C-alpha positions as MATLAB code, in Angstrom:
seq = 'MSREIALDIQGAEELAAEMQHLIDLAPEVLDKAMMKAAKGFTEDCNALMPTKYSFRKTWERKKITGEFGITSAIQVRNRAPHWHLIENGHRKWLYGVDTGGFVPGRHYAERTREVYRDRYPEIIGAAVHAAMQKAGL';
ca = [
    -205.293   -5.927   38.592;
    -206.146   -9.460   39.484;
    -207.555  -12.121   37.257;
    -209.634  -15.037   38.256;
    -208.597  -18.300   36.645;
    -210.898  -21.300   36.620;
    -209.411  -24.748   36.354;
    -211.568  -27.786   35.704;
    -209.892  -31.182   36.035;
    -211.807  -34.172   34.797;
    -211.882  -36.987   37.374;
    -210.625  -34.908   40.325;
    -213.480  -36.050   42.565;
    -212.829  -39.713   41.777;
    -209.107  -39.280   42.457;
    -209.860  -37.593   45.784;
    -212.208  -40.450   46.734;
    -209.558  -43.065   45.840;
    -206.932  -41.195   47.830;
    -209.255  -41.006   50.841;
    -209.828  -44.757   50.535;
    -206.043  -45.250   50.607;
    -205.754  -43.039   53.684;
    -208.432  -45.110   55.408;
    -206.865  -48.408   54.306;
    -203.182  -47.624   54.966;
    -203.024  -47.947   58.780;
    -204.430  -51.472   58.762;
    -202.261  -52.610   55.847;
    -199.079  -51.097   57.287;
    -199.831  -52.492   60.749;
    -200.065  -55.993   59.294;
    -196.880  -55.448   57.263;
    -194.935  -54.281   60.315;
    -196.127  -57.263   62.368;
    -195.177  -59.590   59.507;
    -191.711  -57.996   59.367;
    -191.327  -58.366   63.163;
    -192.330  -62.029   62.970;
    -189.870  -62.546   60.114;
    -187.151  -60.839   62.166;
    -187.623  -63.232   65.085;
    -187.724  -66.248   62.768;
    -184.543  -65.136   60.978;
    -182.823  -64.451   64.293;
    -183.830  -67.902   65.564;
    -182.459  -69.465   62.380;
    -178.978  -68.223   63.372;
    -179.168  -69.856   66.817;
    -178.561  -73.467   67.757;
    -181.852  -75.324   68.111;
    -181.019  -76.275   71.714;
    -181.406  -72.663   72.926;
    -184.575  -72.420   75.012;
    -184.927  -68.678   74.526;
    -185.754  -69.123   70.846;
    -189.399  -69.158   71.991;
    -189.287  -66.113   74.298;
    -189.699  -63.339   71.721;
    -192.235  -60.611   72.340;
    -193.616  -58.288   69.670;
    -195.354  -55.179   70.975;
    -197.094  -52.475   68.954;
    -196.083  -48.896   69.720;
    -199.111  -46.733   69.038;
    -198.576  -43.177   67.924;
    -200.863  -40.278   67.291;
    -204.453  -41.048   66.256;
    -204.133  -44.633   67.531;
    -202.037  -45.721   64.554;
    -199.211  -48.232   65.055;
    -195.976  -46.329   64.499;
    -193.479  -49.049   65.430;
    -193.151  -52.626   66.598;
    -190.858  -53.361   69.531;
    -189.234  -56.777   69.299;
    -187.425  -58.137   72.325;
    -186.409  -61.399   73.833;
    -187.873  -61.854   77.330;
    -185.291  -64.417   78.474;
    -183.423  -62.933   81.459;
    -180.058  -64.197   80.184;
    -180.558  -63.195   76.521;
    -178.298  -60.145   76.816;
    -175.437  -62.364   77.992;
    -175.642  -64.554   74.884;
    -176.160  -61.574   72.578;
    -173.468  -59.259   73.986;
    -171.072  -61.594   75.779;
    -170.163  -61.911   79.456;
    -167.369  -62.420   81.949;
    -166.506  -65.993   82.870;
    -167.490  -67.029   86.364;
    -166.862  -70.371   88.048;
    -168.680  -71.053   91.320;
    -169.021  -67.328   92.030;
    -165.390  -66.499   91.235;
    -164.474  -64.264   88.311;
    -161.938  -66.254   86.265;
    -160.899  -63.190   84.300;
    -162.010  -64.612   80.979;
    -164.672  -63.350   78.625;
    -167.214  -65.226   76.524;
    -167.817  -63.217   73.347;
    -171.363  -62.398   72.335;
    -173.023  -64.228   69.470;
    -174.797  -61.083   68.163;
    -177.738  -62.949   66.658;
    -180.101  -59.969   66.890;
    -177.439  -57.512   65.724;
    -176.685  -59.563   62.610;
    -180.393  -59.928   61.874;
    -180.884  -56.146   62.315;
    -178.220  -55.531   59.684;
    -180.130  -57.707   57.212;
    -183.408  -55.974   58.028;
    -181.967  -52.498   57.372;
    -182.344  -53.340   53.691;
    -185.225  -55.806   53.925;
    -187.630  -53.699   56.040;
    -188.068  -50.861   53.521;
    -188.783  -53.466   50.841;
    -191.450  -55.133   53.013;
    -193.162  -51.835   53.823;
    -192.801  -50.606   50.228;
    -194.530  -53.741   48.957;
    -197.343  -53.215   51.491;
    -197.792  -49.601   50.386;
    -197.834  -50.700   46.749;
    -200.459  -53.370   47.508;
    -202.568  -50.836   49.418;
    -202.391  -48.416   46.505;
    -203.487  -51.119   44.092;
    -206.337  -52.105   46.395;
    -207.410  -48.445   46.581;
    -207.301  -48.191   42.788;
    -204.328  -45.846   42.578;
];
């Protein structure tokens, strides 16, 4: 014995239309938010470095596109060939001879990453909230 139940919700069509608008709007808004966060990351990382470092200007931000052509991540890297030596440290060499010493890394990017573990969700959350408001939700 089965019963048929009818349910009529007032405003369901409008809600569905607003949600579809959010779905259409979200990729663009989140893409901009991720690029803004990546730019902020490089600026904050540069702020930790001495101004004399030439590789402060060698940052590259590249979009990683996922399924459906939507940006799923932003890759941030420093293109300077010696960046890893400053970041992670290196052996001491003098005229091609290993002196046995070690120059410790400065860990500018690592320290900035630690800050952005908490900051990034806030940036993206604010972008989602703004997109929802723009969509009328």
